[in-house]
C-alpha positions in Angstrom: 6.4 -56.3 39.9 7.9 -56.4 43.4 8.9 -52.8 43.7 7.8 -49.9 45.9 6.2 -47.1 43.8 7.5 -44.4 46.1 11.0 -45.4 47.3 11.9 -47.9 44.5 12.8 -50.6 47.0 12.8 -53.9 45.2 14.0 -57.5 45.4 17.5 -58.4 46.7 19.4 -61.4 45.6 21.9 -63.6 47.5 22.5 -67.1 48.7 21.2 -69.4 51.4 24.3 -71.0 53.0 23.6 -74.4 54.6 25.7 -76.0 57.3 27.6 -77.9 54.6 28.4 -74.5 52.9 26.2 -75.3 49.9 25.1 -72.0 48.3 21.6 -72.0 46.8 19.9 -68.9 45.3 17.7 -66.8 47.5 15.5 -63.8 46.8 14.3 -61.4 49.6 11.1 -59.5 48.6 10.1 -56.2 50.2 6.9 -56.1 52.3 4.6 -54.3 50.0 1.1 -53.1 50.9 -1.5 -51.6 48.6 -2.6 -48.2 49.8 -4.7 -45.4 48.4 -2.9 -42.0 48.7 -4.2 -38.6 47.8 -1.8 -37.0 45.3 -2.7 -33.5 43.9 -6.3 -33.9 45.0 -6.8 -37.3 43.3 -6.9 -40.7 45.0 -4.1 -43.0 43.6 -3.7 -46.6 44.5 0.0 -47.4 45.1 2.1 -50.3 46.2 4.2 -49.0 49.2 6.7 -50.7 51.3 6.0 -50.8 55.0 9.0 -48.6 55.6 7.6 -46.0 53.3 4.2 -46.2 55.0 5.9 -45.6 58.4 7.7 -42.6 57.0 4.6 -41.1 55.5 2.7 -41.5 58.9 5.6 -39.9 60.7 5.7 -36.9 58.3 1.9 -36.6 58.6 1.3 -37.2 54.9 -0.6 -40.4 55.4 -3.7 -40.1 57.6 -3.5 -42.7 60.5 -7.3 -42.6 60.7 -7.5 -44.4 57.4 -5.9 -47.5 58.9 -8.2 -50.2 60.2 -8.4 -50.1 63.9 -7.8 -53.2 66.0 -10.5 -54.2 68.5 -9.5 -53.4 72.1 -9.5 -56.3 74.5 -12.2 -56.2 77.1 -11.3 -56.7 80.8 -14.8 -58.1 81.8 -13.5 -61.7 81.8 -11.1 -61.2 84.7 -13.6 -60.1 87.4 -15.9 -63.0 86.5 -13.1 -65.4 87.0 -12.3 -63.9 90.4 -15.9 -64.3 91.5 -15.8 -68.0 90.7 -12.6 -68.4 92.6 -14.0 -66.8 95.7 -17.1 -68.9 95.5 -14.9 -72.1 95.5 -12.9 -71.0 98.5 -16.0 -70.2 100.7 -17.4 -73.7 100.3 
C-alpha cells in the first residue's frame, strides 16, 4: 500500500491536462523509503515518506549515522593534470 506508516501521507489523484485540454487520470505517489526505527526498545521496519524522515532527523529521533555515507570526491586528479599541462608548455 502506498501510504506512510507515520504521517499517513498517501496517493493523490488528479488529471493530466494536455495542450488540447484533454483530461486523463493521474496518480501522484509519495516518495516512500523503508527504514528500521527503534520504538520502545524494539526495531520496527516502517515505510516512511522522505518528508517524515527529514522531520525525524531534525528532531533527533532518527540517528543520522545510520544512513549510508556517500564517498567523498578525491582531489588528487587535479594536481596531476596541472603537472601534465606544465610539461607541455615547457617543450
